[in-house]
C-alpha distance (Angstrom), angle and dihedral (degrees) to the residues before:
residue distance angle dihedral
M1 . . .
I2 3.73 . .
A3 3.85 107.6 .
F4 3.79 118.8 -154.8
E5 3.77 144.8 163.6
R6 3.76 121.0 -128.9
Y7 3.86 125.1 -153.8
T8 3.85 136.1 169.8
L9 3.76 123.3 -155.2
D10 3.79 121.7 -144.2
N11 3.73 91.2 -101.9
G12 3.80 92.3 59.1
L13 3.78 99.5 -101.8
R14 3.86 108.0 146.1
I15 3.84 114.1 -145.8
I16 3.78 125.6 -161.8
V17 3.83 119.3 -170.0
H18 3.78 124.3 -170.0
Q19 3.81 118.6 -177.7
D20 3.81 116.8 -145.4
K21 3.82 113.2 173.0
S22 3.83 92.9 -177.6
T23 3.77 93.3 79.3
P24 3.89 132.9 64.4
L25 3.87 87.2 -148.1
A26 3.81 139.7 77.8
S27 3.80 124.7 -148.7
V28 3.79 122.3 -150.5
C29 3.76 119.0 -161.8
M30 3.87 124.5 -178.2
T31 3.77 113.2 -169.6
Y32 3.77 118.5 -168.9
N33 3.73 123.6 -161.2
V34 3.80 94.9 -126.6
G35 3.79 129.7 101.0
T36 3.79 140.5 143.2
K37 3.81 92.2 -65.3
H38 3.80 92.3 64.4
E39 3.85 94.3 55.6
E40 3.84 125.5 106.4
K41 3.87 115.2 -107.1
D42 3.82 94.4 -109.7
K43 3.71 95.2 37.1
T44 3.81 105.0 57.8
G45 3.74 127.6 154.9
F46 3.87 93.9 38.5
A47 3.82 93.7 124.8
H48 3.77 91.2 53.6
L49 3.83 90.5 44.1
F50 3.80 88.1 57.4
E51 3.79 89.9 51.9
H52 3.80 80.4 70.6
L53 3.80 101.9 33.5
M54 3.83 93.3 53.0
F55 3.82 89.2 69.3
G56 3.80 93.3 52.3
G57 3.69 95.0 91.5
S58 3.75 138.7 -96.0
K59 3.88 136.1 -130.2
N60 3.74 96.5 -76.0
A61 3.72 101.3 24.2
P62 3.78 112.7 47.6
N63 3.83 93.6 -177.6
F64 3.83 117.1 36.0
D65 3.73 95.9 -171.0
D66 3.90 95.5 49.2
Y67 3.74 90.7 58.5
I68 3.83 97.1 47.2
Q69 3.81 90.4 48.3
Q70 3.73 92.3 47.9
A71 3.82 87.5 54.9
G72 3.74 90.6 53.9
G73 3.77 95.3 -102.7
E74 3.76 147.2 117.5
N75 3.70 132.4 -139.4
N76 3.77 143.4 -173.3
A77 3.81 145.0 152.1
F78 3.84 144.6 -141.6
T79 3.72 135.4 -164.4
N80 3.84 133.0 -158.3
Q81 3.76 137.3 172.4
D82 3.83 92.5 -81.0
M83 3.82 108.7 35.6
T84 3.82 147.7 -4.6
V85 3.86 123.6 -123.5
Y86 3.85 127.6 -162.7
Y87 3.82 117.6 -175.6
E88 3.80 142.4 175.9
Y89 3.82 134.1 -178.9
L90 3.74 124.1 -162.5
P91 3.87 142.3 143.8
W92 3.80 106.7 -52.5
Q93 3.84 89.8 -124.1
N94 3.88 87.4 66.2
L95 3.77 94.8 48.8
E96 3.83 94.1 118.5
V97 3.74 90.9 59.4
A98 3.78 91.4 64.1
L99 3.87 91.5 44.0
W100 3.65 92.1 50.5
L101 3.89 92.8 50.7
E102 3.78 93.5 47.3
A103 3.84 89.8 50.0
D104 3.77 94.4 46.4
R105 3.76 95.2 51.8
M106 3.88 92.4 44.4
L107 3.87 89.9 52.5
Q108 3.80 101.1 36.0
L109 3.73 117.9 8.1
N110 3.84 114.3 -179.0
L111 3.76 97.7 -111.9
T112 3.78 107.7 173.7
E113 3.84 137.2 149.2
R114 3.84 88.8 -108.9
N115 3.86 95.2 53.3
L116 3.73 93.4 41.3
A117 3.94 89.0 52.1
K118 3.77 92.4 49.7
E119 3.90 96.6 46.9
R120 3.75 91.6 40.7
K121 3.82 89.8 58.3
V122 3.68 91.6 47.8
V123 3.80 94.4 51.5
V124 3.79 90.9 45.2
E125 3.79 91.0 54.2
E126 3.86 89.2 47.7
F127 3.81 89.1 52.3
K128 3.83 90.3 51.9
E129 3.73 92.9 46.0
S130 3.68 100.9 43.1
C131 3.87 101.7 32.6
L132 3.67 108.0 25.5
N133 3.88 105.5 31.3
E134 3.84 104.1 32.8
P135 3.69 118.5 84.5
Y136 3.84 110.2 -101.3
G137 3.89 87.3 -1.5
D138 3.77 93.1 132.3
I139 3.87 95.7 53.0
W140 3.84 95.2 112.2
H141 3.87 89.1 53.4
H142 3.89 83.3 63.2
I143 3.90 101.2 35.4
G144 3.81 93.9 50.6
P145 3.86 99.5 53.6
L146 3.80 91.1 40.5
A147 3.83 99.0 46.0
Y148 3.86 95.8 39.6
T149 3.76 125.2 50.8
K150 3.85 97.5 171.9
H151 3.73 114.2 10.0
P152 3.87 120.0 85.2
Y153 3.71 89.9 -123.1
R154 3.81 79.7 94.7
V155 3.81 84.4 87.7
P156 3.72 121.6 74.6
T157 3.82 120.2 -132.4
I158 3.74 95.5 -103.9
G159 3.80 91.2 57.0
E160 3.80 135.4 -90.1
N161 3.79 95.8 -103.7
I162 3.78 131.2 25.1
D163 3.87 88.9 -139.5
H164 3.89 89.8 64.0
I165 3.81 88.5 67.3
A166 3.83 97.8 33.2
N167 3.87 89.4 53.9
A168 3.82 97.1 39.1
K169 3.74 108.6 139.1
L170 3.84 123.1 -147.0
E171 3.84 94.1 -123.5
D172 3.76 90.2 54.3
V173 3.79 92.9 46.4
A174 3.81 92.8 47.6
A175 3.77 90.9 50.2
F176 3.84 91.2 53.0
F177 3.76 89.1 50.5
D178 3.73 95.5 48.9
N179 3.71 92.1 51.1
Y180 3.77 101.8 46.2
Y181 3.77 110.8 21.4
C182 3.80 98.7 71.5
P183 3.72 135.1 112.3
N184 3.73 97.6 -103.6
N185 3.84 89.7 56.8
A186 3.82 95.8 49.7
V187 3.71 142.5 75.2
L188 3.84 119.0 -150.9
V189 3.81 117.0 -156.0
V190 3.84 125.5 -170.5
A191 3.80 119.3 -174.1
G192 3.67 131.6 173.9
N193 3.69 143.5 49.6
I194 3.83 95.4 -10.4
Q195 3.86 138.9 113.2
P196 3.78 112.3 -114.0
E197 3.81 94.1 -138.3
E198 3.78 90.6 52.1
V199 3.85 91.7 50.1
L200 3.78 91.4 48.9
A201 3.93 90.0 50.7
L202 3.80 90.7 49.9
A203 3.84 93.9 43.7
T204 3.85 89.0 50.4
K205 3.89 89.6 48.5
W206 3.79 94.0 54.6
F207 3.76 105.1 26.3
G208 3.80 103.5 27.9
D209 3.76 96.7 86.2
I210 3.84 97.4 46.1
P211 3.81 106.2 109.2
R212 3.79 123.3 -121.5
G213 3.77 113.5 -96.0
R214 3.72 129.9 -136.3
A215 3.86 92.6 -105.5
A216 3.78 92.3 -175.3
I217 3.93 100.9 -176.4
P218 3.78 112.8 -162.0
V219 3.72 120.3 -121.7
L220 3.87 105.0 -112.9
P221 3.75 125.2 -144.5
I222 3.71 118.5 -113.5
E223 3.83 112.2 -117.2
P224 3.82 108.5 -123.6
V225 3.74 122.2 -128.0
Q226 3.84 111.0 -90.2
T227 3.82 112.2 -117.8
E228 3.83 103.4 175.7
K229 3.83 137.8 42.8
R230 3.79 114.5 -98.1
T231 3.80 123.1 -161.7
L232 3.82 138.3 -170.8
E233 3.76 133.3 -173.6
V234 3.80 117.3 -149.7
T235 3.78 124.2 -175.2
A236 3.76 121.0 -165.3
N237 3.87 146.0 138.7
V238 3.83 97.2 -77.3
P239 3.78 128.2 138.2
L240 3.87 98.0 -124.6
D241 3.72 137.7 17.9
A242 3.80 111.6 -99.5
L243 3.78 133.3 -155.4
Y244 3.78 126.4 -152.6
L245 3.83 125.1 -169.5
V246 3.87 110.0 -173.5
F247 3.74 124.1 -172.1
Q248 3.84 134.0 -176.5
G249 3.78 108.2 -102.5
A250 3.81 138.3 -170.9
K251 3.78 125.9 -75.1
R252 3.78 113.0 -102.1
D253 3.80 96.4 -108.7
S254 3.83 91.7 52.9
N255 3.83 124.8 99.6
D256 3.77 86.1 -132.6
Y257 3.81 87.4 66.2
Y258 3.86 90.9 67.8
I259 3.70 90.1 50.2
D260 3.77 92.4 49.0
D261 3.85 89.9 50.9
F262 3.75 89.9 46.9
I263 3.82 91.5 52.1
T264 3.81 90.3 55.8
D265 3.72 90.9 51.9
V266 3.87 89.0 52.7
L267 3.77 87.9 51.2
A268 3.75 103.8 40.8
D269 3.73 115.8 4.9
G270 3.79 105.5 118.1
D271 3.64 138.4 -27.0
A272 3.84 91.7 -61.3
A273 3.77 93.9 57.9
K274 3.79 120.0 117.6
L275 3.83 98.1 -111.7
Y276 3.78 94.6 50.0
Q277 3.77 96.2 40.1
Q278 3.90 93.3 48.0
L279 3.80 105.1 30.6
V280 3.72 105.8 28.3
K281 3.74 107.9 28.0
E282 3.88 103.0 28.6
Q283 3.83 106.3 29.2
E284 3.85 96.5 23.7
L285 3.84 92.0 -141.7
F286 3.75 98.4 132.8
A287 3.74 133.7 40.5
D288 3.72 90.5 -149.7
I289 3.78 136.4 -9.8
D290 3.83 138.6 -169.1
A291 3.83 143.7 176.5
Y292 3.79 130.6 -161.1
V293 3.77 146.2 146.7
T294 3.80 125.6 -116.4
A295 3.90 93.1 -135.4
S296 3.82 89.3 -140.9
I297 3.80 118.8 176.3
D298 3.86 90.2 -132.6
T299 3.81 123.2 36.6
G300 3.79 105.5 -27.5
L301 3.73 133.8 -164.6
L302 3.78 135.6 -117.2
V303 3.75 109.3 -148.4
V304 3.79 131.4 -163.8
E305 3.82 114.5 -170.6
G306 3.79 138.0 168.3
R307 3.74 142.1 160.7
L308 3.79 113.0 -123.0
A309 3.72 123.9 -120.4
E310 3.83 115.2 -113.6
E311 3.79 116.0 -77.4
V312 3.85 91.5 15.1
T313 3.83 114.3 125.7
F314 3.72 126.4 -138.5
E315 3.78 90.1 -116.5
Q316 3.80 92.6 56.2
A317 3.79 93.6 45.5
E318 3.83 95.2 44.7
A319 3.77 93.6 48.1
A320 3.79 92.7 49.5
L321 3.86 91.2 47.7
W322 3.81 90.8 51.3
Q323 3.86 90.6 49.8
T324 3.88 89.6 54.5
L325 3.79 92.1 47.9
H326 3.77 93.3 48.3
Q327 3.72 90.3 47.4
L328 3.85 88.1 58.9
S329 3.87 88.9 46.8
N330 3.88 93.9 52.5
T331 3.81 104.1 40.0
L332 3.78 136.9 57.9
L333 3.76 117.4 -121.1
A334 3.77 115.7 -126.4
V335 3.81 114.4 -93.9
D336 3.82 90.3 -123.0
A337 3.75 92.1 51.5
V338 3.90 90.2 54.0
Q339 3.84 91.3 46.5
K340 3.80 91.8 49.3
L341 3.88 89.9 56.1
Q342 3.74 92.7 46.7
N343 3.68 91.8 52.0
K344 3.82 90.2 50.9
I345 3.78 90.8 48.2
E346 3.82 92.4 49.0
H347 3.77 90.0 49.1
N348 3.85 90.8 52.7
I349 3.76 91.5 48.4
E350 3.86 93.3 49.7
F351 3.78 90.2 46.3
S352 3.75 92.2 53.1
T353 3.83 91.9 52.5
M354 3.85 89.8 60.2
N355 3.77 88.5 73.7
H356 3.84 114.4 73.6
L357 3.79 93.5 -155.5
H358 3.74 90.8 53.8
K359 3.82 88.9 51.1
A360 3.85 92.5 48.9
I361 3.78 91.4 50.8
N362 3.79 93.6 45.0
L363 3.90 93.5 46.5
G364 3.79 88.4 53.6
Y365 3.79 91.7 47.3
Y366 3.70 95.0 51.0
E367 3.79 93.7 43.8
M368 3.83 89.5 54.2
L369 3.75 88.9 44.4
G370 3.81 91.1 55.9
D371 3.83 113.2 -75.1
A372 3.87 132.3 14.0
N373 3.83 89.7 -142.0
W374 3.81 89.2 70.2
I375 3.81 84.5 81.8
N376 3.86 86.7 74.3
Q377 3.68 94.1 51.8
E378 3.72 102.1 56.5
K379 3.89 99.0 93.0
E380 3.76 91.5 48.4
K381 3.79 92.6 52.3
Y382 3.80 91.8 51.0
N383 3.81 92.8 42.7
Q384 3.85 90.4 54.1
I385 3.86 92.6 60.7
T386 3.82 114.2 110.1
A387 3.86 132.1 -166.7
L388 3.77 86.8 -107.4
D389 3.78 92.1 56.6
I390 3.87 87.5 51.5
R391 3.68 95.0 50.5
E392 3.82 96.1 44.7
R393 3.86 92.4 45.6
S394 3.78 92.6 48.1
Q395 3.85 88.7 52.0
R396 3.78 91.5 54.1
I397 3.82 93.6 44.6
F398 3.79 106.4 39.5
Q399 3.71 102.2 64.7
E400 3.76 120.4 128.6
S401 3.80 91.4 -134.8
Q402 3.74 88.9 61.2
C403 3.78 97.1 47.3
S404 3.81 134.4 100.0
V405 3.74 113.9 -156.4
I406 3.82 127.9 -161.7
Y407 3.84 119.6 -165.5
Y408 3.84 101.9 -161.2
K409 3.73 103.5 -166.5
V410 3.87 133.0 -164.8
R411 3.72 111.1 -114.7
K412 3.89 107.1 -120.4
């Protein structure tokens, strides 16, 4: 059980405080309700761009990293399609430094033509390196538009088009910042060797006078249920042919999400999992294979992907893969097999709670999702899953009419 205190300032900033006396550190996590899905169609990649811009200095702190390092801490950030997270951890005695820095960049980030040009160049190079030059690096530029017809999850986190970042204008970037990076669109979490009432006092001191922002959140289209198989062929300079089967999954706050996640563990968690045993080890059709869910707040995806062994055709690989998926849909797993995976998941959850930074990040995530206390319900939701749930959910998901298939071919 992860205990915490919850507060809300007058400007709308939500604050979650978790005391952990076992560590000499404190973790600060600022979660903003902004991700790729909130961007305009011709201005994609802005949320990820701000992952870089937010470290470019603010009015009273010209170099964010320097202050954190001088306080004995470390910091970083990550962005996804739903939200953006900035975090620091440092000795608890220096907690106020992190809160001051987070507040200063929320209120008065140093957005200048010079800083924008610098970070724009960094992100453009990252786009080239990770998406254009890395084998299979552009796969989400293909999966998104194939699996989604309406929802902005069509766009990968780094952006749809490199030109959207290369041509980003300061006024557009500033407008994006003013709308989303404000107290009433954020959750602040502090975890570690701290006193909740002291954290509230410090948070009020540094964030209390920041005015509420506009925080105009766009109404997003609902992705319709897929009713026919979609296919796409891609040819690129890659070492092996690769096959991707993509299915519509559950929303992250749905109980079905936990079953979907469990199914991917049955299929691909470890060398004893079905896909590895049957298709890699026994039939030698794939060089490697995996299955996972995207854990998206809105309609997510369940993805099965594998690189084909040499001389294996797509027809052979796909047929064998469907055979394994239908096997899961038509048989009941043994009770002890379900229990074994539940024990492993419970162990992983328990292990993650040993790290105060992970707890801070997860508390912010669940609060943004709907309720920070959901962090304490994870084990129960996985432990309630039965073999019948797995079979019935597999039957609903693993249908060819609801599948998007990508044949990623080696360029000859």
